[in-house]
MISEKE-19526 format. One record per atom (N, C-alpha, C): residue number from 1; residue in three letters; x, y, z. Coordinates in Angstrom, 3 decimals. Layout:
k/r/x/y/z
NUM/ALA/X/Y/Z $
...
***
This chain:
k/r/x/y/z
1/MET/52.795/-70.841/8.063 $
1/MET/51.789/-70.316/8.909 $
1/MET/52.432/-69.532/10.121 $
2/LEU/53.517/-69.809/10.595 $
2/LEU/54.067/-69.000/11.662 $
2/LEU/54.417/-67.579/11.168 $
3/PHE/54.886/-67.476/9.953 $
3/PHE/55.337/-66.126/9.434 $
3/PHE/54.086/-65.375/9.139 $
4/ARG/53.008/-65.992/8.865 $
4/ARG/51.780/-65.249/8.760 $
4/ARG/51.367/-64.531/9.986 $
5/ASN/51.477/-65.145/11.070 $
5/ASN/51.199/-64.563/12.471 $
5/ASN/52.262/-63.690/13.024 $
6/PHE/53.429/-63.931/12.802 $
6/PHE/54.600/-63.298/13.365 $
6/PHE/55.386/-62.338/12.310 $
7/GLY/55.332/-62.612/11.013 $
7/GLY/55.960/-61.705/10.082 $
7/GLY/57.351/-62.174/9.713 $
8/SER/58.070/-62.516/10.716 $
8/SER/59.489/-62.847/10.488 $
8/SER/60.158/-63.661/11.449 $
9/LYS/61.212/-64.214/11.102 $
9/LYS/61.946/-65.216/12.157 $
9/LYS/62.098/-64.375/13.420 $
10/LYS/62.530/-63.107/13.151 $
10/LYS/62.866/-62.196/14.461 $
10/LYS/61.830/-62.110/15.338 $
11/ALA/60.547/-61.916/14.724 $
11/ALA/59.408/-61.597/15.425 $
11/ALA/59.206/-62.908/16.284 $
12/ILE/59.248/-64.059/15.644 $
12/ILE/58.975/-65.297/16.470 $
12/ILE/60.062/-65.468/17.659 $
13/PHE/61.196/-65.120/17.215 $
13/PHE/62.467/-65.099/18.198 $
13/PHE/61.952/-64.174/19.487 $
14/ASP/61.530/-62.991/19.113 $
14/ASP/61.338/-61.971/20.050 $
14/ASP/60.255/-62.457/21.141 $
15/GLU/59.148/-62.912/20.446 $
15/GLU/57.917/-63.431/21.258 $
15/GLU/58.193/-64.788/22.049 $
16/ALA/58.860/-65.673/21.477 $
16/ALA/59.249/-66.869/22.228 $
16/ALA/60.300/-66.846/23.175 $
17/VAL/61.299/-66.095/22.920 $
17/VAL/62.490/-66.021/23.762 $
17/VAL/62.637/-64.624/24.646 $
18/LEU/62.627/-63.525/23.827 $
18/LEU/62.736/-62.317/24.673 $
18/LEU/61.625/-61.955/25.639 $
19/MET/60.466/-62.074/25.132 $
19/MET/59.236/-61.720/25.984 $
19/MET/59.219/-62.388/27.343 $
20/PRO/59.363/-63.707/27.341 $
20/PRO/59.432/-64.151/28.671 $
20/PRO/60.410/-63.552/29.701 $
21/PHE/61.723/-63.370/29.102 $
21/PHE/62.909/-62.762/29.857 $
21/PHE/62.290/-61.305/30.416 $
22/ILE/62.010/-60.501/29.348 $
22/ILE/61.532/-59.219/29.696 $
22/ILE/60.399/-59.094/30.708 $
23/GLU/59.501/-59.879/30.502 $
23/GLU/58.285/-60.108/31.365 $
23/GLU/58.679/-60.362/32.824 $
24/PHE/59.562/-61.267/32.900 $
24/PHE/60.111/-61.867/34.250 $
24/PHE/60.914/-60.568/34.992 $
25/VAL/61.797/-59.983/34.353 $
25/VAL/62.497/-59.080/34.886 $
25/VAL/61.551/-57.968/35.225 $
26/GLN/60.791/-57.476/34.466 $
26/GLN/59.758/-56.336/34.672 $
26/GLN/58.988/-56.650/35.933 $
27/GLN/58.372/-57.816/35.912 $
27/GLN/57.703/-58.341/37.195 $
27/GLN/58.255/-58.353/38.458 $
28/PHE/59.624/-58.838/38.265 $
28/PHE/60.434/-58.894/39.407 $
28/PHE/60.778/-57.571/40.057 $
29/VAL/61.063/-56.579/39.194 $
29/VAL/61.425/-55.366/39.645 $
29/VAL/60.216/-54.679/40.358 $
30/THR/59.086/-54.758/39.830 $
30/THR/57.942/-54.166/40.388 $
30/THR/57.574/-54.969/41.718 $
31/ASP/57.718/-56.268/41.607 $
31/ASP/57.447/-57.032/42.895 $
31/ASP/58.503/-56.571/44.051 $
32/TRP/59.713/-56.367/43.556 $
32/TRP/60.722/-56.208/44.424 $
32/TRP/60.510/-54.644/45.181 $
33/ALA/60.203/-53.881/44.371 $
33/ALA/59.871/-52.534/44.886 $
33/ALA/58.748/-52.647/46.057 $
34/SER/57.832/-53.341/45.967 $
34/SER/56.819/-53.441/46.904 $
34/SER/57.143/-54.311/47.961 $
35/SER/58.065/-55.426/47.734 $
35/SER/58.382/-56.248/48.926 $
35/SER/59.510/-55.596/49.745 $
36/ALA/60.302/-54.764/49.117 $
36/ALA/61.268/-54.019/49.822 $
36/ALA/60.620/-53.071/50.736 $
37/GLU/59.589/-52.483/50.233 $
37/GLU/58.900/-51.573/51.180 $
37/GLU/58.113/-52.408/52.405 $
38/SER/57.887/-53.638/52.059 $
38/SER/57.384/-54.343/53.290 $
38/SER/58.453/-54.899/54.225 $
39/GLY/59.747/-54.595/53.907 $
39/GLY/60.714/-55.092/54.798 $
39/GLY/61.368/-56.406/54.498 $
40/ALA/61.075/-57.009/53.303 $
40/ALA/61.795/-58.210/52.845 $
40/ALA/63.316/-58.048/52.848 $
41/GLY/64.197/-58.946/53.344 $
41/GLY/65.453/-58.827/53.331 $
41/GLY/66.179/-59.249/52.050 $
42/PRO/67.519/-58.865/51.859 $
42/PRO/68.185/-59.183/50.605 $
42/PRO/68.223/-60.580/50.344 $
43/GLN/68.286/-61.590/51.332 $
43/GLN/68.404/-63.150/51.198 $
43/GLN/66.968/-63.423/50.456 $
44/HIS/65.947/-62.989/50.978 $
44/HIS/64.560/-63.350/50.477 $
44/HIS/64.395/-62.866/49.047 $
45/ILE/64.886/-61.559/48.729 $
45/ILE/64.643/-61.054/47.485 $
45/ILE/65.482/-61.749/46.486 $
46/ALA/66.867/-62.050/46.834 $
46/ALA/67.739/-62.849/45.836 $
46/ALA/67.195/-64.146/45.663 $
47/HIS/66.744/-64.790/46.671 $
47/HIS/66.110/-66.163/46.445 $
47/HIS/65.047/-66.074/45.476 $
48/ARG/64.156/-65.293/45.639 $
48/ARG/62.946/-65.213/44.646 $
48/ARG/63.535/-64.755/43.182 $
49/TYR/64.527/-63.991/43.061 $
49/TYR/64.945/-63.690/41.729 $
49/TYR/65.795/-64.925/41.123 $
50/VAL/66.631/-65.568/41.908 $
50/VAL/67.313/-66.718/41.377 $
50/VAL/66.342/-67.870/41.096 $
51/SER/65.458/-68.207/42.031 $
51/SER/64.355/-69.146/41.808 $
51/SER/63.744/-68.965/40.453 $
52/GLY/63.062/-67.739/40.186 $
52/GLY/62.326/-67.390/39.182 $
52/GLY/63.208/-67.497/37.860 $
53/LEU/64.420/-66.864/37.875 $
53/LEU/65.274/-66.752/36.614 $
53/LEU/65.647/-68.396/36.416 $
54/PHE/66.027/-69.174/37.528 $
54/PHE/66.371/-70.613/36.996 $
54/PHE/65.282/-71.212/36.461 $
55/GLN/64.163/-71.142/37.010 $
55/GLN/62.846/-71.916/36.280 $
55/GLN/62.633/-71.214/34.831 $
56/LEU/62.652/-70.180/34.799 $
56/LEU/62.476/-69.426/33.425 $
56/LEU/63.787/-70.016/32.416 $
57/CYS/64.845/-70.242/32.778 $
57/CYS/65.810/-70.852/31.918 $
57/CYS/65.604/-72.308/31.750 $
58/ARG/65.066/-72.920/32.784 $
58/ARG/64.915/-74.446/32.429 $
58/ARG/63.653/-74.591/31.602 $
59/ASP/62.661/-73.677/31.744 $
59/ASP/61.534/-73.838/30.773 $
59/ASP/61.726/-73.256/29.355 $
60/HIS/62.649/-72.391/29.299 $
60/HIS/63.084/-71.795/28.020 $
60/HIS/64.608/-71.854/27.940 $
61/LEU/64.982/-73.146/27.420 $
61/LEU/66.404/-73.276/27.331 $
61/LEU/67.128/-72.405/26.210 $
62/GLU/66.124/-72.043/25.253 $
62/GLU/66.678/-71.103/24.271 $
62/GLU/67.027/-69.695/24.755 $
63/LEU/66.582/-69.292/26.109 $
63/LEU/67.038/-68.237/26.709 $
63/LEU/68.519/-68.065/26.952 $
64/ILE/69.111/-69.263/27.337 $
64/ILE/70.475/-69.537/27.512 $
64/ILE/71.266/-69.012/26.168 $
65/THR/70.737/-69.372/24.988 $
65/THR/71.387/-68.915/23.802 $
65/THR/71.108/-67.541/23.652 $
66/LEU/70.071/-66.967/24.008 $
66/LEU/69.688/-65.568/23.798 $
66/LEU/70.772/-64.763/24.519 $
67/ILE/70.899/-65.067/25.787 $
67/ILE/71.731/-64.440/26.668 $
67/ILE/73.076/-64.318/26.141 $
68/GLY/73.540/-65.433/25.476 $
68/GLY/74.842/-65.435/24.819 $
68/GLY/74.930/-64.851/23.314 $
69/ALA/73.845/-64.145/22.952 $
69/ALA/73.634/-63.766/21.635 $
69/ALA/74.334/-62.415/21.310 $
70/ARG/75.393/-62.134/22.040 $
70/ARG/76.222/-60.979/21.982 $
70/ARG/76.989/-61.064/20.573 $
71/ARG/77.167/-62.266/20.016 $
71/ARG/78.106/-62.407/18.866 $
71/ARG/77.242/-61.526/17.685 $
72/GLU/78.183/-60.873/16.934 $
72/GLU/77.693/-60.100/15.775 $
72/GLU/77.074/-61.017/14.665 $
73/GLY/77.602/-62.367/14.669 $
73/GLY/77.086/-63.244/13.715 $
73/GLY/75.697/-63.787/13.957 $
74/SER/75.146/-63.479/15.091 $
74/SER/73.745/-63.921/15.438 $
74/SER/72.755/-63.075/14.808 $
75/PRO/71.796/-63.459/14.057 $
75/PRO/70.906/-62.638/13.575 $
75/PRO/70.061/-61.806/14.691 $
76/GLN/69.855/-62.351/15.779 $
76/GLN/69.179/-61.609/16.790 $
76/GLN/70.157/-60.821/17.620 $
77/GLY/71.393/-60.958/17.591 $
77/GLY/72.353/-60.402/18.315 $
77/GLY/72.226/-58.803/18.653 $
78/PRO/72.182/-57.855/17.800 $
78/PRO/72.100/-56.498/18.078 $
78/PRO/70.793/-56.392/18.748 $
79/ASN/69.572/-56.827/18.443 $
79/ASN/68.282/-56.590/19.083 $
79/ASN/68.380/-57.192/20.502 $
80/ALA/68.839/-58.372/20.510 $
80/ALA/68.793/-59.127/21.880 $
80/ALA/69.762/-58.370/22.791 $
81/ARG/70.763/-57.690/22.486 $
81/ARG/71.823/-57.099/23.289 $
81/ARG/70.995/-55.727/23.914 $
82/LEU/70.463/-55.227/22.908 $
82/LEU/69.658/-53.825/23.458 $
82/LEU/68.505/-54.229/24.406 $
83/LEU/67.755/-55.265/24.113 $
83/LEU/66.693/-55.500/25.033 $
83/LEU/67.116/-56.180/26.271 $
84/ILE/68.092/-56.871/26.312 $
84/ILE/68.788/-57.356/27.456 $
84/ILE/69.413/-56.267/28.362 $
85/ALA/70.036/-55.381/27.621 $
85/ALA/70.795/-54.212/28.293 $
85/ALA/69.590/-53.447/29.074 $
86/ASP/68.395/-53.218/28.445 $
86/ASP/67.451/-52.482/29.083 $
86/ASP/66.991/-53.239/30.362 $
87/GLN/66.886/-54.462/30.371 $
87/GLN/66.399/-55.291/31.605 $
87/GLN/67.430/-55.196/32.612 $
88/LEU/68.777/-55.322/32.200 $
88/LEU/70.004/-55.222/33.051 $
88/LEU/69.901/-53.872/33.788 $
89/ASP/69.729/-52.824/33.028 $
89/ASP/69.823/-51.487/33.686 $
89/ASP/68.512/-51.344/34.670 $
90/ALA/67.438/-51.863/34.443 $
90/ALA/66.361/-51.989/35.366 $
90/ALA/66.598/-52.775/36.588 $
91/LEU/67.394/-53.919/36.456 $
91/LEU/67.754/-54.648/37.752 $
91/LEU/68.788/-53.735/38.515 $
92/VAL/69.777/-53.213/37.912 $
92/VAL/70.817/-52.410/38.440 $
92/VAL/70.165/-51.168/39.226 $
93/GLY/69.219/-50.529/38.464 $
93/GLY/68.441/-49.416/39.001 $
93/GLY/67.719/-49.833/40.413 $
94/GLN/67.115/-50.988/40.459 $
94/GLN/66.483/-51.538/41.589 $
94/GLN/67.442/-51.909/42.717 $
95/VAL/68.640/-52.436/42.446 $
95/VAL/69.561/-52.631/43.458 $
95/VAL/70.183/-51.431/43.974 $
96/SER/70.371/-50.481/43.133 $
96/SER/70.831/-49.137/43.708 $
96/SER/69.800/-48.468/44.644 $
97/ARG/68.645/-48.442/44.199 $
97/ARG/67.493/-47.963/45.041 $
97/ARG/67.426/-48.607/46.331 $
98/TYR/67.423/-49.913/46.287 $
98/TYR/67.422/-50.702/47.447 $
98/TYR/68.556/-50.409/48.544 $
99/ASN/69.693/-50.290/47.953 $
99/ASN/70.968/-49.960/48.821 $
99/ASN/70.807/-48.594/49.275 $
100/ALA/70.293/-47.601/48.478 $
100/ALA/70.209/-46.224/48.957 $
100/ALA/69.039/-46.122/50.055 $
101/GLN/67.991/-46.772/49.880 $
101/GLN/66.893/-46.753/50.955 $
101/GLN/67.268/-47.415/52.118 $
102/ALA/68.152/-48.463/52.064 $
102/ALA/68.661/-49.102/53.310 $
102/ALA/69.778/-48.520/53.903 $
103/GLY/70.352/-47.549/53.278 $
103/GLY/71.649/-46.927/53.817 $
103/GLY/72.870/-47.689/53.770 $
104/ASN/72.712/-48.617/52.726 $
104/ASN/73.884/-49.569/52.459 $
104/ASN/74.959/-48.969/51.510 $
105/GLN/76.082/-49.433/51.775 $
105/GLN/77.227/-49.112/50.693 $
105/GLN/77.599/-50.427/50.008 $
106/PRO/77.141/-50.625/48.934 $
106/PRO/77.492/-51.919/48.127 $
106/PRO/78.942/-52.300/48.318 $
107/ALA/79.174/-53.555/48.541 $
107/ALA/80.538/-53.973/48.493 $
107/ALA/81.082/-54.374/47.070 $
108/MET/80.108/-54.292/46.042 $
108/MET/80.442/-54.616/44.777 $
108/MET/79.831/-53.836/43.793 $
109/ASP/80.259/-53.341/42.698 $
109/ASP/79.666/-52.557/41.719 $
109/ASP/78.430/-53.286/41.371 $
110/PRO/76.966/-52.733/41.581 $
110/PRO/75.825/-53.320/41.224 $
110/PRO/75.721/-53.743/39.712 $
111/ARG/76.398/-53.220/38.781 $
111/ARG/76.320/-53.743/37.438 $
111/ARG/76.866/-54.959/37.287 $
112/LEU/77.968/-55.328/38.080 $
112/LEU/78.746/-56.589/38.158 $
112/LEU/77.920/-57.495/38.868 $
113/SER/77.252/-57.249/40.061 $
113/SER/76.696/-58.208/40.928 $
113/SER/75.388/-58.762/40.074 $
114/VAL/74.722/-57.788/39.417 $
114/VAL/73.573/-58.224/38.686 $
114/VAL/73.913/-59.286/37.590 $
115/ARG/75.067/-58.976/36.844 $
115/ARG/75.410/-59.828/35.824 $
115/ARG/76.026/-61.173/36.511 $
116/PHE/76.709/-61.164/37.493 $
116/PHE/77.153/-62.250/38.119 $
116/PHE/75.960/-63.228/38.599 $
117/ALA/74.924/-62.693/39.123 $
117/ALA/73.778/-63.358/39.592 $
117/ALA/73.119/-64.175/38.250 $
118/ILE/73.076/-63.325/37.170 $
118/ILE/72.469/-63.984/35.999 $
118/ILE/73.286/-65.013/35.528 $
119/ALA/74.745/-64.803/35.486 $
119/ALA/75.578/-65.897/34.927 $
119/ALA/75.671/-67.091/35.641 $
120/MET/75.667/-67.012/37.074 $
120/MET/75.562/-68.052/37.872 $
120/MET/74.347/-68.913/37.765 $
121/THR/73.174/-68.280/37.664 $
121/THR/71.804/-68.858/37.470 $
121/THR/71.714/-69.587/36.207 $
122/VAL/72.134/-68.945/35.108 $
122/VAL/71.925/-69.362/33.928 $
122/VAL/72.824/-70.442/33.658 $
123/GLY/74.195/-70.477/34.157 $
123/GLY/75.075/-71.570/34.129 $
123/GLY/74.574/-72.858/34.835 $
124/ALA/74.047/-72.567/35.927 $
124/ALA/73.446/-73.805/36.777 $
124/ALA/72.230/-74.368/35.953 $
125/ALA/71.418/-73.566/35.347 $
125/ALA/70.267/-74.025/34.616 $
125/ALA/70.842/-74.971/33.276 $
126/GLN/71.843/-74.309/32.724 $
126/GLN/72.354/-74.950/31.515 $
126/GLN/73.089/-76.371/32.026 $
127/LEU/73.717/-76.314/32.891 $
127/LEU/74.233/-77.539/33.386 $
127/LEU/73.450/-78.534/33.641 $
128/GLY/72.408/-78.244/34.361 $
128/GLY/71.131/-79.065/34.696 $
128/GLY/71.353/-79.947/35.960 $
129/GLU/70.364/-80.793/36.120 $
129/GLU/70.264/-81.677/37.116 $
129/GLU/71.543/-82.591/37.379 $
130/GLU/72.108/-83.086/36.150 $
130/GLU/73.243/-83.875/36.403 $
130/GLU/74.436/-83.317/37.085 $
131/PHE/74.540/-81.944/36.914 $
131/PHE/75.758/-81.384/37.493 $
131/PHE/75.361/-81.093/38.905 $
132/PHE/74.241/-80.330/39.152 $
132/PHE/73.890/-79.641/40.387 $
132/PHE/72.772/-80.307/41.182 $
133/GLY/71.948/-81.155/40.477 $
133/GLY/70.791/-81.668/41.178 $
133/GLY/69.800/-80.606/41.057 $
134/ILE/68.646/-80.668/41.585 $
134/ILE/67.562/-79.729/41.568 $
134/ILE/66.972/-79.432/42.841 $
135/GLY/66.091/-78.507/42.846 $
135/GLY/65.368/-78.335/44.156 $
135/GLY/65.713/-76.794/44.636 $
136/ASP/64.864/-76.433/45.609 $
136/ASP/65.008/-75.351/46.199 $
136/ASP/66.388/-74.937/46.717 $
137/ARG/67.214/-76.069/47.210 $
137/ARG/68.465/-75.818/47.750 $
137/ARG/69.379/-75.010/46.843 $
138/LEU/69.421/-75.384/45.489 $
138/LEU/70.210/-74.643/44.693 $
138/LEU/70.031/-73.289/44.493 $
139/ALA/68.723/-72.822/44.373 $
139/ALA/68.379/-71.513/44.437 $
139/ALA/68.872/-70.838/45.606 $
140/SER/68.638/-71.484/46.731 $
140/SER/69.030/-70.814/48.006 $
140/SER/70.556/-70.559/48.179 $
141/GLU/71.118/-71.496/47.609 $
141/GLU/72.690/-71.509/47.756 $
141/GLU/73.189/-70.328/46.714 $
142/ILE/72.686/-70.258/45.458 $
142/ILE/73.057/-69.238/44.653 $
142/ILE/72.677/-67.775/45.177 $
143/ALA/71.541/-67.744/45.729 $
143/ALA/70.933/-66.625/46.260 $
143/ALA/71.970/-66.118/47.445 $
144/ALA/72.290/-66.987/48.357 $
144/ALA/73.098/-66.734/49.521 $
144/ALA/74.601/-66.178/49.001 $
145/PHE/75.062/-66.919/48.021 $
145/PHE/76.298/-66.381/47.268 $
145/PHE/76.454/-65.093/46.755 $
146/VAL/75.271/-64.777/46.057 $
146/VAL/74.994/-63.479/45.534 $
146/VAL/74.920/-62.217/46.591 $
147/VAL/74.035/-62.680/47.604 $
147/VAL/74.012/-61.684/48.647 $
147/VAL/75.375/-61.517/49.524 $
148/ARG/76.005/-62.606/49.879 $
148/ARG/77.273/-62.521/50.379 $
148/ARG/78.339/-61.868/49.600 $
149/GLY/78.421/-62.360/48.460 $
149/GLY/79.506/-61.890/47.522 $
149/GLY/79.322/-60.499/46.923 $
150/ALA/78.038/-60.018/46.875 $
150/ALA/77.858/-58.556/46.428 $
150/ALA/77.119/-57.862/47.662 $
151/GLY/77.278/-58.454/48.815 $
151/GLY/76.689/-57.900/50.043 $
151/GLY/76.936/-56.425/50.248 $
152/SER/76.043/-55.942/51.014 $
152/SER/76.107/-54.613/51.284 $
152/SER/76.660/-54.345/52.660 $
153/GLN/77.250/-53.240/52.949 $
153/GLN/77.680/-53.076/54.259 $
153/GLN/77.009/-51.654/54.672 $
154/PRO/76.687/-51.382/56.079 $
154/PRO/76.270/-50.177/56.540 $
154/PRO/77.220/-49.047/56.255 $
155/PRO/76.682/-47.738/55.974 $
155/PRO/77.737/-46.898/55.695 $
155/PRO/78.810/-46.575/57.095 $
156/LYS/79.971/-46.275/56.658 $
156/LYS/80.832/-46.051/57.776 $
156/LYS/80.758/-44.702/58.192 $
157/ASP/80.717/-44.419/59.539 $
157/ASP/80.583/-43.070/60.035 $
157/ASP/81.971/-42.259/59.883 $
***
């Protein structure tokens, strides 16, 4: 019955796993662009991102497998890599625009800071309540770490 609706295992995978991640990132980038214009600071933006991604990972634990689907042996690997790369590029682009508009010089390569934020959040979601506990504090601490670790500095005169 599933294959009749989706056509293939890959199509089921894309719909169940890739689409929630893609939709989350696209919505976040859109929301960030409008919230940055309204003066939201980096801590607030990072907290919203980490909280949303953490919840997405907890709701879709298979997303953690997807993010690790870089291995060539995975049937979804090549497709997943390309789709994830597109989302990472969108996030990096938004980080770069935000820094440019604020006149900030990033302390860290935005390509790496985006990936570190995802890795920390996905890792925390995977390790779960037993390791970290739950609640808003975890998202706040990861967001603070991301902002401080990848923080920006005003341009030097």
